[in-house]
N, C-alpha and C positions, 0 to 999 in steps of 0.2 A: 765316461762319467760326466763330462762336461756337456755333451750332446743332451742327456737326459735332463740335467738341470736347466738348460735353456728352454727346453719343451715345457717343463713344468712352469717356468716364469711366463711363458706365452699363455699357457693354459689359465693360470691365476689371473693374468691381465685381461684375458678375454672374458673370464667370469665376473670380474670386477666391472668391465665395461657393460655388460649384459645386465647386472644389477643396477647400475647407475641408470641405464635407459629404462628399465622397468619401474624403478622409483620415480623417475621424471614422469612417466606415463599416469602413475597414480597420483601424483602431486597435481598434475594438470587436471584429471578427471575430478579430483575433489574440488579444486579451485573453481571449477565450473559449476559443480553442484551448489556450492556456497552463493554464487551469483543467482541461481535459480532460486534458492530459498529466500533471498533477499528481495527478488522479483514478486514471489508469491506472497511475501508479507506485505509489501507495498500494494499489491492489488487488493488484498483483503482489507487493509486500511482505506483504499479509495472506495470500494464497495460499501463499507460501513458509513463512510461520509456521505456517499450519495443517498443511502437508505435514511440517514439522519434528515438530510435535506427534504427528501420525501415526506417523512413524518412531520416536518414543519408545514409543508404544502397541506396535507390533510388537516392539521390544527387549524390553519388559516381559513380553509374552505369551510370547515365545521363551524367555526365562531361566526363566519359570515352568513352561513346558512340559518344559524340560530337566531341571528338578528344583533349579535354583539360585535364590539369593536374587535380589531385585529390585534392580537396579542403581539407585543414588542419586547425585545429583550434577548436574554440568553437563557435557555432552557438546557439542563443537564439531563441526558437520557440514561437509562440503565445499560451497563456496559462500558461508559465512559465517553460516549459521543455527545456532542454538543450542538444545538441548533440555535442560530441567531437570526431572529426576525426583525426586520425594519421596514417601516412603511412611510410613504411621503405624505399620507393623510389619514384620518380616521374613518372617512366615508368615502364612497367611489365618486368619481374615477380616482384611483390611486395606483401608484407602483409599489410593488412589495417585493423584497430580496430576501431570501431564504438561504442562509449559509450554514451548510452542515459540515462539522469538522470530527475527525477522529484521529488522533495522534498527529502526524505531519501532513495528513491528507485533508483536502478542502474541496467541497463542491457547492457551487452556487446555482440556485434557480431564481430567476427574476420573472415577475409576471405583472401584467397590466390588467387592473381589475375595473372593468366598466360598470 
C-alpha cells in the first residue's frame, strides 16, 4: 500500500507543477497583450495630435490665402484635440508654430512664411 500512495503523491505533484507552468504561460501572454494595447492607444493619440497640427496648418494657409492675419491662440477641435498657433509677426516674413495635442501626445509643425 505504501508504494501506491507515494505514486499518487508524485502524480499529484506533477499535476500541480504542470498547472503552475500553464498558469505562468497564460499570465505572460496576457501581460504582453496589455503592453500592446497601451502601445496602440499611445499611437492613436499621436496620430490624432498630428492631424490636429495638420488642421492648424490648413487654417493658417487658408487665412493667409484670404488676405487675413494668422489666427493665434488655442483652438479646441471636435473629439478633444487642441491646436495652438503662435506667430512671430502678423505679416510675412514670419515664423509660425502649430502645436497639435491630444491627451498626452503632442506634435509640432514649424513653418517659415515668406
